[in-house]
C-alpha positions, 0 to 999 in steps of 0.5 A, a space after each residue: 672724399 665725400 666732403 671734398 666732392 659734395 661738401 657733406 658726409 652721409 653715414 648710415 644710422 641705426 637710431 639706437 643708444 648702445 653700451 659695451 657688453 661686459 662679462 657680467 652682462 654677457 653671463 646674465 644674458 647667456 652670451 658666450 662672450 662679452 662681444 657685441 653692443 647692448 642696446 639701452 634704447 631705440 629712438 622712436 623715429 629710428 630705423 632700428 626701432 622700426 625693424 624691431 630692435 628693443 632695449 636689452 637686445 645685443 647686436 652681434 652682427 651686421 650683414 654677417 660681420 661680427 660686432 666686437 664692441 659698440 665702437 665697431 657697430 658704429 663703424 660698420 653702420 656708419 660705412 653704409 649709405 643712408 637708406 641701405 638695408 642691412 641684416 642685423 643679428 641680435 641676441 634676445 631671450 637666449 637666442 639669435 
């Protein structure tokens, strides 16, 4: 719809590189399941890094919605307009 209306599509952006959480990673981090998106790095100019997200964090929720996988995280974040603030829950050091 945006493309037809304005000729461009804008999507939310967190500015982190992510990978899946497998059972071995989940166990090593103390997670109860292999859901979420493991942050492998945060881009220096990205909003995620400015918010304090760092490599090794697992993003588990966005605005209270569970993140099942990296693909799900990309879908959730991409649905927001750029500049919109969202609450992101991360698993770090054995706690949310």
